[in-house]
N, C-alpha and C positions, 0 to 999 in steps of 0.2 A: 909725293906731295901729301901733306897732312890733310886730314879730313876737314871739311867745312860743313856747317849746319845752318839750316834755315828753320825758323819757328813759324808755324801756321796755326791759326785758330779758325775753326769752322763754326757755322750756325749762329753767327752774330746777327741779332735782330732786336727789336724793341722789347721783347719779352724774355730775353735770355736770363741766365743766372747772374744777376747784377751783384749779389752779395759776394760771389767768388770773383767776378771780373774786377770789382773795385779793390780787390787785394792783388790781383795779377797785374793790372795795368801799371801801378807804381813800380813793380819789379822791372818791367820792361823799360820804363822811363829811366830808372836809376842806372841801369847798365847800358843804356843807349841802344837797345835792341830794336831792329826795324823788321817787325814780323809781317807776314801775309795775313790779313784779316779778311776772311771770306764772309761777305755780307749777303744775307737773304733780303732782296729788295722789297718783297711783298709777302711776308710769311703767312701761310695759311695752314701750316703743319702744327697741330695741337700739341705734339710732343715737344715742340720748342717753346711752348708757353709755360715757362718756369716761374716767372715773376710778373708783377704788374707792369704794364707797358710804360716805358720811360719816354716822356714827351721830348726829352732832349737828345734822343738817340742820334738823329742825323747831325746835330751839332757836334756830338762826340766823334762821329765818323769824319766830319770835315776837319776836326782837330787832328785826328790820326793822319789824315792825308797831309796836313800842314807839317806834321812831325816827320814826314818822309816814309811813313808806313805804306806798304803796298795794299791797295784796296782791290779785292777780287770779287768778281760776280759769282755768287754761290747759287746758281740757278735763278728761278723766277719766284715761285711760291713754295718751293720745297715740298711739293706733293708728288708722290710716286705714282705714275700713271701707266707704267709698263713693267714687264718682268724681263726686259732685255738687259743682259749684263754689260753690253757695250764692248768697247775696245779693251778696257782693263780687265773685265771679266771676273770680278771677285764678289759682286753682289747682284742678285737677280731682282733688282728694283731700280727704276729710273724715272726721272722727270723728263728726260730728253731722248735717250736711246730707243730706237724702234719706231719713233714717231715720224710721220712724213716731214720732209725738209721744210715745207711751207709752214707747218705747225711749229716746228722748232724755231724758225725765223721769227714768227710772230711772238712767241714766248720770250725769245731773247730781246727782241725790239722793245717789248713792254718793260722788261727788266731794266734795260739800259735807259729807257725814258725816265724811269724813277730816279736813277742815279743822276742823270743830267739835270732833272728838276731840282735836285738838292746841291747842285754845283760840284758834283763829284766825277772823277775820271778813272773808273776802274780799268786796270791794265792787264789783269790776269783772270783766267777762267778756272774755277774750282767746281767740279760737278757734284751735285748731291749724290751720295751713294757711290761715288767714283765711277758713275756710269754715263757714258756719252758715246756717240758713234761718229762715223766719218762725215755724215751730214751735219752733225753739230759743228765740226771743225770748219766746214764750208761756211756755215752761218756766222761763226765767230770771226773768220777772216773777213767776211763781207762787212762786218760791223767794226773792223779795225782792231780786234783783239786777237793777238797771235802768240800769246804766252800761256801755256797750259801747266798747271801745277798738278802733275800726276805722272805715273809711269814708274816701272821698276828698273831704273838704270842706275849707274853709279856716277853719272855726270849729266849736265844739261846737253841735250841733243836737238838737232833739227829733224823734224819729221812731218811730212804732209803739209809743208808750208808754215809750220808753227815751231816755236821753241818750246821744248818740254823740259821743265825743271822737275826732276824726279821727286816722288813722295813715297817713301818706303817704310817709315817708322811711325809708331804711335806713342812711343816713349823714348826718352833720351838713352842712347847707348854709346859707349865709346867705340868709334870705328877707326880702322887703321888708315884709311884713305877714302877719297871720293867725296861726293856731294850728297847730303842726306837731309831731307825735309821731315821734321817731326810734326805730325798733325795732332792738335789738341782739341778736345771737346769739353769745355769747361762746364757745360750744363750738368754733367754727371760728377763733378768734383766736389770734394769736401775739404776741410782744413788740412788733412794729411797730404792730399795731392798738391795743394798750394805750397806747403812746406817743401815737398820734394821738388817741385818746379823751381822754387827759389834756390834750392841747393844746386840743382843742375845748371841754372843760369850762372851762378857764382863760379862753378867749376869750369864751365865750357865757354864763357862769354867771349873770350878772345878768338874762338874759332867760329862764332856765330856771325853770319853775314846777312846782308839784305839783298833783295832781288836786283836792285840797280847795280850794286857792286858786282854781283855774280855775273850779270849779263854784259858787263863791260869787258869781260875776257872773251877769248875765242870760243865759239860754239861749233862743235863738229857735227857732221852728218851722222845719222843713226848707222851703226856698223853691225856686222854679223855678231861680234862679241857682245854688243849691247843687247841684241835680240836674244842671244843665248842666255845671258844673265837674267833678262826679264822673264823668260819662260821658266827657268829653274826657280827664281825667286817666287814667282806666282804659285808654282806647284808646292813649294815648301810652306808658303803662307796659308794656302788652302788646306794642306795636310794638318798644320798646327790648329787651324780653326776647327777641323773635324774632330781632332783629339780633345780639344777643350769642350766641344759640344757633347761628345760621348761621356766625358767625365762629369758633365753637369746633369746627366740623365739619372 
Protein backbone atom coordinates (compact mmCIF):
# COMPACT_ATOMS: atom_id res chain seq x y z
CA UNK A 1 0.00 0.00 0.00
CA UNK A 2 1.38 3.41 -0.98
CA UNK A 3 2.37 5.88 1.72
CA UNK A 4 -0.16 8.39 3.03
CA UNK A 5 0.73 11.74 4.57
CA UNK A 6 -0.94 14.10 7.01
CA UNK A 7 0.09 17.74 7.38
CA UNK A 8 0.21 19.26 10.87
CA UNK A 9 0.92 22.79 12.06
CA UNK A 10 1.83 23.42 15.69
CA UNK A 11 1.82 26.54 17.90
CA UNK A 12 -1.05 28.37 16.21
CA UNK A 13 -2.10 31.30 18.38
CA UNK A 14 -3.01 35.00 18.04
CA UNK A 15 0.68 36.08 18.03
CA UNK A 16 2.08 33.53 15.59
CA UNK A 17 4.05 34.36 12.44
CA UNK A 18 1.21 35.80 10.37
CA UNK A 19 3.48 36.97 7.56
CA UNK A 20 4.34 33.35 6.81
CA UNK A 21 0.94 31.89 7.62
CA UNK A 22 -0.79 34.21 5.17
CA UNK A 23 1.40 32.64 2.47
CA UNK A 24 0.91 29.07 3.66
CA UNK A 25 -2.87 29.04 4.05
CA UNK A 26 -3.59 29.81 0.35
CA UNK A 27 -1.39 26.84 -0.62
CA UNK A 28 -3.46 24.54 1.58
CA UNK A 29 -6.72 25.89 0.20
CA UNK A 30 -5.58 25.68 -3.43
CA UNK A 31 -4.80 21.97 -3.14
CA UNK A 32 -7.69 21.05 -0.84
CA UNK A 33 -5.39 19.96 1.98
CA UNK A 34 -7.12 19.24 5.31
CA UNK A 35 -4.37 19.72 7.90
CA UNK A 36 -4.27 19.24 11.63
CA UNK A 37 -3.99 22.71 13.18
CA UNK A 38 -2.75 22.55 16.76
CA UNK A 39 -4.11 25.62 18.54
CA UNK A 40 -2.79 26.96 21.85
CA UNK A 41 -5.99 28.17 23.56
CA UNK A 42 -4.41 30.58 26.07
CA UNK A 43 -0.83 31.20 25.00
CA UNK A 44 1.50 32.48 27.73
CA UNK A 45 4.73 31.33 26.07
CA UNK A 46 6.74 34.40 25.03
CA UNK A 47 8.63 32.37 22.41
CA UNK A 48 5.37 32.12 20.44
CA UNK A 49 4.92 35.92 20.41
CA UNK A 50 6.26 36.52 16.91
CA UNK A 51 3.85 39.14 15.62
CA UNK A 52 1.27 41.55 17.03
CA UNK A 53 -1.85 39.80 18.25
CA UNK A 54 -4.49 39.34 15.57
CA UNK A 55 -7.97 40.16 16.90
CA UNK A 56 -9.56 37.96 14.24
CA UNK A 57 -7.65 34.83 15.30
CA UNK A 58 -10.66 32.89 16.57
CA UNK A 59 -12.66 33.88 13.49
CA UNK A 60 -9.92 32.28 11.44
CA UNK A 61 -9.98 29.11 13.52
CA UNK A 62 -13.75 28.85 13.10
CA UNK A 63 -13.26 29.22 9.35
CA UNK A 64 -10.69 26.41 9.37
CA UNK A 65 -13.16 24.20 11.19
CA UNK A 66 -15.81 25.06 8.58
CA UNK A 67 -13.35 24.04 5.85
CA UNK A 68 -13.04 20.59 7.40
CA UNK A 69 -9.63 21.10 8.94
CA UNK A 70 -8.93 19.15 12.13
CA UNK A 71 -8.72 21.42 15.18
CA UNK A 72 -6.36 20.04 17.82
CA UNK A 73 -5.86 21.04 21.45
CA UNK A 74 -2.22 22.08 21.78
CA UNK A 75 -2.01 22.13 25.54
CA UNK A 76 -3.36 24.99 27.63
CA UNK A 77 -0.86 27.86 27.95
CA UNK A 78 2.18 26.23 26.31
CA UNK A 79 4.23 26.71 29.47
CA UNK A 80 6.60 23.91 30.42
CA UNK A 81 6.25 23.19 34.11
CA UNK A 82 8.03 19.84 34.44
CA UNK A 83 11.05 18.00 33.05
CA UNK A 84 9.18 14.72 32.60
CA UNK A 85 9.67 13.36 29.05
CA UNK A 86 6.38 11.47 29.23
CA UNK A 87 5.36 8.52 27.08
CA UNK A 88 7.07 9.64 23.88
CA UNK A 89 10.32 10.40 25.64
CA UNK A 90 12.09 12.75 23.25
CA UNK A 91 11.96 16.06 25.17
CA UNK A 92 12.59 16.73 28.85
CA UNK A 93 10.02 19.47 29.15
CA UNK A 94 6.27 19.25 29.54
CA UNK A 95 3.13 21.17 30.34
CA UNK A 96 1.36 18.00 31.47
CA UNK A 97 3.58 14.94 32.03
CA UNK A 98 4.53 14.39 35.66
CA UNK A 99 1.79 16.61 37.07
CA UNK A 100 -0.91 15.10 39.33
CA UNK A 101 -3.96 13.89 37.45
CA UNK A 102 -6.13 16.52 39.16
CA UNK A 103 -3.88 19.34 37.94
CA UNK A 104 -3.86 17.96 34.41
CA UNK A 105 -7.65 17.63 34.44
CA UNK A 106 -8.02 21.25 35.55
CA UNK A 107 -5.65 22.54 32.86
CA UNK A 108 -7.36 20.52 30.17
CA UNK A 109 -10.81 21.64 31.30
CA UNK A 110 -9.70 25.29 31.16
CA UNK A 111 -8.32 24.77 27.66
CA UNK A 112 -11.48 23.14 26.38
CA UNK A 113 -13.64 25.82 27.99
CA UNK A 114 -11.90 28.40 25.79
CA UNK A 115 -12.53 26.39 22.64
CA UNK A 116 -16.17 25.89 23.61
CA UNK A 117 -16.63 29.62 24.22
CA UNK A 118 -15.45 30.19 20.67
CA UNK A 119 -17.83 27.66 19.16
CA UNK A 120 -15.06 25.17 18.39
CA UNK A 121 -14.95 21.39 18.75
CA UNK A 122 -11.36 20.14 18.94
CA UNK A 123 -11.11 16.42 18.28
CA UNK A 124 -7.37 15.69 18.54
CA UNK A 125 -4.70 16.09 21.20
CA UNK A 126 -1.25 17.50 20.32
CA UNK A 127 1.00 17.79 23.37
CA UNK A 128 3.42 20.71 23.65
CA UNK A 129 6.90 19.25 23.48
CA UNK A 130 5.46 15.84 22.56
CA UNK A 131 5.27 15.19 26.30
CA UNK A 132 2.25 13.69 28.08
CA UNK A 133 1.72 10.70 30.34
CA UNK A 134 -0.87 8.03 31.10
CA UNK A 135 -2.75 10.40 33.40
CA UNK A 136 -3.08 12.82 30.49
CA UNK A 137 -4.76 10.10 28.45
CA UNK A 138 -7.26 9.44 31.24
CA UNK A 139 -8.11 13.14 31.42
CA UNK A 140 -8.48 13.38 27.64
CA UNK A 141 -10.81 10.39 27.50
CA UNK A 142 -12.87 11.87 30.33
CA UNK A 143 -13.26 15.03 28.22
CA UNK A 144 -14.26 13.10 25.11
CA UNK A 145 -10.98 13.43 23.19
CA UNK A 146 -9.66 10.04 22.15
CA UNK A 147 -7.40 10.80 19.16
CA UNK A 148 -3.70 11.45 19.77
CA UNK A 149 -1.41 12.93 17.12
CA UNK A 150 1.88 11.40 18.22
CA UNK A 151 3.84 8.17 18.40
CA UNK A 152 6.45 6.49 16.24
CA UNK A 153 4.42 3.91 14.38
CA UNK A 154 3.83 3.33 10.68
CA UNK A 155 0.04 3.25 10.94
CA UNK A 156 -2.77 4.49 13.20
CA UNK A 157 -3.21 2.18 16.19
CA UNK A 158 -5.44 1.75 19.21
CA UNK A 159 -3.62 2.11 22.49
CA UNK A 160 -4.83 2.79 26.04
CA UNK A 161 -8.36 3.54 24.89
CA UNK A 162 -7.27 6.09 22.28
CA UNK A 163 -6.52 6.13 18.57
CA UNK A 164 -2.94 7.22 17.92
CA UNK A 165 -2.17 8.80 14.56
CA UNK A 166 1.62 8.58 14.33
CA UNK A 167 3.76 11.70 13.95
CA UNK A 168 7.29 10.89 12.88
CA UNK A 169 8.54 13.57 10.46
CA UNK A 170 9.36 17.28 10.58
CA UNK A 171 9.91 17.66 6.85
CA UNK A 172 8.44 15.94 3.82
CA UNK A 173 10.21 12.80 2.70
CA UNK A 174 9.12 10.24 0.15
CA UNK A 175 8.27 7.07 2.04
CA UNK A 176 7.57 3.65 0.49
CA UNK A 177 4.48 2.82 2.61
CA UNK A 178 2.72 3.58 5.87
CA UNK A 179 1.06 6.66 7.38
CA UNK A 180 3.29 9.65 8.10
CA UNK A 181 2.46 12.95 9.78
CA UNK A 182 4.75 15.89 9.00
CA UNK A 183 4.81 18.45 11.81
CA UNK A 184 5.50 22.05 10.78
CA UNK A 185 6.44 25.06 12.94
CA UNK A 186 5.88 28.13 10.78
CA UNK A 187 7.13 30.55 13.44
CA UNK A 188 10.69 29.73 12.38
CA UNK A 189 10.05 29.83 8.63
CA UNK A 190 11.18 32.28 6.02
CA UNK A 191 10.53 32.57 2.26
CA UNK A 192 12.72 29.55 1.44
CA UNK A 193 10.68 27.24 3.67
CA UNK A 194 7.44 28.50 2.16
CA UNK A 195 8.72 27.78 -1.36
CA UNK A 196 9.82 24.29 -0.32
CA UNK A 197 6.48 23.63 1.34
CA UNK A 198 4.60 24.70 -1.79
CA UNK A 199 6.80 22.41 -3.90
CA UNK A 200 6.21 19.44 -1.58
CA UNK A 201 2.45 19.97 -1.64
CA UNK A 202 2.43 20.09 -5.46
CA UNK A 203 4.43 16.87 -5.66
CA UNK A 204 2.64 14.86 -2.96
CA UNK A 205 -0.88 16.32 -2.76
CA UNK A 206 -2.53 13.18 -4.15
CA UNK A 207 -1.11 11.18 -1.22
CA UNK A 208 -2.05 13.71 1.49
CA UNK A 209 -5.15 12.80 3.50
CA UNK A 210 -7.15 14.34 6.32
CA UNK A 211 -7.87 12.87 9.72
CA UNK A 212 -11.51 12.05 8.98
CA UNK A 213 -10.64 10.04 5.89
CA UNK A 214 -7.81 8.28 7.67
CA UNK A 215 -9.98 7.26 10.60
CA UNK A 216 -12.73 5.95 8.32
CA UNK A 217 -10.56 2.90 7.68
CA UNK A 218 -9.86 -0.02 9.99
CA UNK A 219 -7.68 0.80 13.01
CA UNK A 220 -5.76 -2.11 14.51
CA UNK A 221 -4.56 -2.65 18.06
CA UNK A 222 -0.96 -1.84 18.94
CA UNK A 223 1.13 -4.87 17.99
CA UNK A 224 4.56 -6.15 18.98
CA UNK A 225 5.87 -5.01 15.60
CA UNK A 226 4.49 -1.52 16.23
CA UNK A 227 6.27 -1.43 19.60
CA UNK A 228 9.55 -2.61 18.11
CA UNK A 229 9.44 -0.04 15.32
CA UNK A 230 8.67 2.70 17.85
CA UNK A 231 11.64 1.81 20.05
CA UNK A 232 14.07 1.69 17.13
CA UNK A 233 12.74 4.88 15.54
CA UNK A 234 13.01 6.78 18.82
CA UNK A 235 16.60 5.64 19.36
CA UNK A 236 17.60 6.68 15.85
CA UNK A 237 15.89 10.06 16.27
CA UNK A 238 17.66 10.75 19.56
CA UNK A 239 21.02 9.63 18.12
CA UNK A 240 20.61 12.02 15.19
CA UNK A 241 19.73 14.86 17.57
CA UNK A 242 22.86 14.14 19.58
CA UNK A 243 25.03 14.24 16.46
CA UNK A 244 23.50 17.53 15.37
CA UNK A 245 24.02 18.97 18.84
CA UNK A 246 27.68 17.90 18.88
CA UNK A 247 28.21 19.40 15.45
CA UNK A 248 26.80 22.73 16.63
CA UNK A 249 29.34 22.96 19.49
